[in-house]
N, C-alpha and C positions, 0 to 999 in steps of 0.2 A: 266159542268164538273168541273169547278173551285170550285164551291160550294161543290160538292160531294168530290173532292180531299181534300179540306180544312177540311171537316168533318172527313175524313179518317185519315188525319194527326193528328188531335186532339185526335182521338181514339188511334192511334199509340203512341202519346206522353204519354197518360195515361198508356199504357202498358209498355213503356220503363221506365217511372218514377218508376214503381213498382220494377224494377231491378236496380234502381239507376242511370239510364241514362236519357238524355233529348233529345228533338226534338224541334227545334225552329219553331214556327208557327206565322207568321206575323199577324198584326192587320188589314192589308189592306183589304178593301171592295172588295169582289170577283167580283163585277160588273165592277171594273176597270181593271180586268185582261186582258192581251192581248189575242185576239182570236188566237188559234193555226193556223198555216199556213198549209192548206191541199195541197198536191201535187199529186192529183189524175192523172193529166195530165202533170206531170213534173214541173220543175222550171218555175215560171211565174211572178216573182217580181224582175226585174233587179236591183232596188235600194238595195234590201236586198242581192241579189246574189253578187253584187260588194263588199259588206262588209263581208258577212258570207260564201260565197261560197255555198257548199252543207250543211252547218251547219244551225241550226235554231237560231233565236235571243235568247238572254239570257232568261233562264227559271225563274220562280218565285223564290223569296228568299227562300221559303220553300224547293223547289226542289234543289236549289243550296246547301243548308245546308245538305240535305240528300246525295247528290252525293259526296260532300266533305268528309263526314263521311264514306261513303262506300269505298272511295278510300284510306283513311288514318287511320281508326280506326277499327281494326279487332274485338275487343271485342264488340264494339257498333254494328258492322255489324252482328255479330252472334245473338245478342239479337233482333236486328231489324228484321232479317229473321224469328226468332221465333215468333215475334209479327205479322209479315205478315201472317204467317201460321195460327195463331189464328184468324186473321181478315177474312180469307177465310171461316172460320167456323161460324162466327157470325150470329145471327138471325136478327140483326138490318137491316132492308130492305134497307135503303138509303145508307148503307155502301157496299151494294152488287149490286148496280145499274149497274155498268159496266159489271159485270159477267152476269147479267140477260139480258143485251142488246143483247148479242151474240145470244140468243135464241128467241129474240123478233120478232114480225111480221115485224116491221120497218126494222130490220137488214136483214131479209129474203127477203123482197121486194126490198131493196137496192141492194142486191147481184143479184137478178133476173133481175133487170133493167140493171145492169152493163153487165151481160152476154148477154142480148139481144142487147145492144149497140155494144158490141164486134163483134157480128155476123152480124151486119148491114154493108153492103158494103160501106156506107158513112164513117164509122170509118176509114178504110184504105185510102179512098180518101182524107179525111181531113188531115191525117198524111203526105201525100206526100209533101205538101208545106213546112211543118216543116222539114222533112228529107232533102229536097233540100236546105233549108236555112242552116242546120247544115253542109252540104257538102261545101257550099259556104264559111262557116266559118272555114273550115279545119278539121271538125270532121266527124267521121264515125257514121251514124245513126244506131240504134239498129234494129235487125231483128225481134225480138219478138214484136208482135203488142200490147202487154200489157206493154212494157217497154218504158219509156220516158227519158232514160239516154243514152248518147252517149257511144260508145265502149271505147273510151279513158277515159272517166270519170269512167265507171264501173271498168276498170282495176285498176285505182288508188284507188277506193273505196275498191275493193277486196284485195288490197295489204296493206290496213290499213293506207293509207295516211291520214293526218289531213284533216278534212272536209273543213277547211278554209285555206289550203295551197295556195301558190301563183298560182300554176297551176290549182287547182280545182276552185279557184276564177275566173281565166281567162275563164275556160271552162263553169262554171256556168253562167257567164255573157253572153256568146254566146248562150247557150241553152235557158236561160230565155228571152233574147232579140228576139230570133227567135220565141219563143212561143207567145210573144206579137205581133211581126210583122205580123205573119200569123193568129193571133187570134185563136190559137190552143185550149186554155182552154175555150174560149167563145164558139167556134163551137162544140167541143166535149161535153161541158157541156150542150149546148142547145139540142144536139142530145140525150144525156142520159136523160135530163130533160123531153123531149117530150115523151119518153118511160115511164118515171116515172109517168107522168100525167095520162096516160091510166091505169097504174097498181094501182095508188092511188085511182082513181075514183071508182074502183071496191072494194076497201077496206076501204072506208072513215070511216064508223062507228067503225070498229075494231081499226083503227089507232087513232081515237079520244079517245077511251077508254085507249089506251096505253099512249097517250099524257096527259090525265087527271091524270093518275096514276103517271107519272113522275113529274107533277106539285105538286101532293100531297107529293111525296117523297122530292121534293125541299123544301117545307115548313117545313117538319120535320127536314131536314138537317140544314136549317137556324136557327130553334129553338135550335137545338143541339149545333151549333156553338156559338150562343149568350150566352147560359148557360155555356159553357165550355171553351171558348177562353181565 
């Protein structure tokens, strides 16, 4: 995704340049980009939670530049949004990979396996230890079985509190520590993974075709980046 994002940013820079604006795109090799932190089963990295709370580590320099412009430059933002709309209509396949994923077989099977895991009685059983740990830490566990955020944290998040406020950092530390203590992410991940294995085995050939297509698009994106960065 870092490769595809950089290719899109280069395309957007070209579009913005036509209107007299710029977009900074770093020379950094995308292979060194930090892997995004997935939170499918809640916060699970205490070392990060102690620093960032419910926020994520700093984004790429490209993303930071875009966010700063969006917050402070109305004229740039208007043109950027115009370019974004044009990007949605481009015929260049590797610039549309994220749009196409939502209708892919891989995405469909991922959703299917998640729904099966949710309906498995082991899902709720595994969550019991985590909920007990939250209560021991003075927090109120969520009722919804798809939620992995305490009631106290959700109220603060809904009120617009800073993701790295002192209170949310404190709560994040408790939630992530409980996740690790009871091995919540490992156990739920293993449950969902076992279901995925069965679903994948029935769709191996079709999934390999999708995988090969993505690898082809990656090569095209790399060539585009090399020529235009």
